[in-house]
C-alpha positions in Angstrom: -166.7 -211.7 101.3 -163.1 -211.3 100.4 -161.0 -208.6 102.1 -160.4 -205.5 100.1 -157.4 -204.6 102.2 -154.3 -204.9 100.1 -150.6 -204.3 100.0 -151.1 -200.5 99.5 -153.1 -200.3 102.7 -150.4 -202.3 104.6 -147.8 -199.9 103.3 -149.8 -196.9 104.4 -150.2 -198.5 107.8 -146.5 -199.1 108.2 -145.7 -195.4 107.6 -148.5 -194.2 109.9 -147.5 -196.7 112.6 -143.9 -195.4 112.4 -145.2 -191.8 113.1 -147.5 -193.0 115.9 -145.3 -191.9 118.9 -145.0 -188.4 120.3 -141.1 -188.5 120.2 -141.2 -189.6 116.6 -143.6 -186.8 115.7 -141.3 -184.4 117.4 -138.4 -185.7 115.4 -140.4 -185.3 112.1 -141.3 -181.8 113.0 -137.7 -180.9 113.8 -136.3 -182.6 110.7 -138.8 -180.6 108.7 -136.9 -177.5 109.9 -133.6 -179.0 108.8 -131.1 -181.8 109.3 -130.2 -182.9 112.8 -127.8 -185.3 114.4 -128.7 -187.8 117.1 -126.9 -185.5 119.7 -129.1 -182.5 118.8 -132.3 -184.6 118.9 -131.3 -186.3 122.2 -130.8 -182.9 123.8 -134.1 -181.6 122.4 -136.2 -184.6 123.4 -134.5 -185.2 126.8 -134.0 -188.9 126.3 -130.9 -191.0 126.0 -129.1 -191.4 122.7 -130.1 -195.1 122.4 -133.8 -194.3 122.7 -133.5 -191.5 120.1 -131.6 -193.8 117.8 -134.3 -196.4 118.1 -136.9 -193.8 117.2 -134.8 -192.7 114.2 -134.4 -196.4 113.1 -138.2 -196.9 113.1 -138.6 -193.7 111.0 -135.8 -194.8 108.6 -137.2 -198.3 108.2 -140.6 -196.7 107.2 -138.8 -194.5 104.6 -139.6 -191.3 106.4 -136.0 -190.2 107.1 -132.6 -190.7 105.6 -129.2 -190.5 107.1 -125.7 -189.5 106.2 -122.5 -190.2 108.1 -120.1 -187.3 108.4 -117.0 -187.8 110.5 -118.2 -189.1 113.9 -121.8 -188.1 113.5 -124.8 -189.3 111.6 -127.1 -186.6 110.2 -130.8 -187.2 109.6 -133.1 -185.5 107.1 -136.8 -185.8 106.4 -137.1 -187.6 103.0 -140.6 -186.4 102.2 -141.4 -183.0 103.8 -145.0 -183.3 102.5 -145.6 -185.6 105.5 -146.2 -182.3 107.3 -149.3 -181.9 105.2 -150.6 -185.0 106.8 -149.8 -183.5 110.2 -151.7 -180.3 109.2 -154.7 -182.5 108.4 -154.4 -184.1 111.9 -154.4 -180.5 113.3 -157.6 -179.8 111.4 -159.2 -182.9 112.9 -158.2 -181.9 116.4 -159.6 -178.4 115.8 -162.9 -179.7 114.5 -163.2 -182.1 117.5 -162.4 -179.2 119.9 -165.1 -177.0 118.2 -167.6 -179.8 118.5 -166.9 -180.5 122.1 -167.1 -176.8 122.9 -170.5 -176.7 121.2 -171.7 -179.7 123.2 -170.4 -178.2 126.5 -172.1 -174.9 125.7 -175.4 -176.7 125.1 -175.1 -178.6 128.4 -174.6 -175.4 130.4 -177.9 -174.0 129.4 
């Protein structure tokens, strides 16, 4: 049987893979609040500038962020703030899982 996976699914996977790191999710969340430069994000994350720059590069290559050079700094913005809707959906999944696990634990204690 032929695979039904196509270019669309590969494109989705590229974006989701780019988000699949705690530091990059933090960056997305911060950029949702407003633009930030590497220095700001470096301080917030507690990593060195080269590591933060690599994370930003992954996000930029996936089309999640854009950058603008001003003087000696590069400022990053979230290209599609609706990505936070996806994060909200992830929160819903986590909440549903927690409720299910709590129910299972409650049953086991009887």
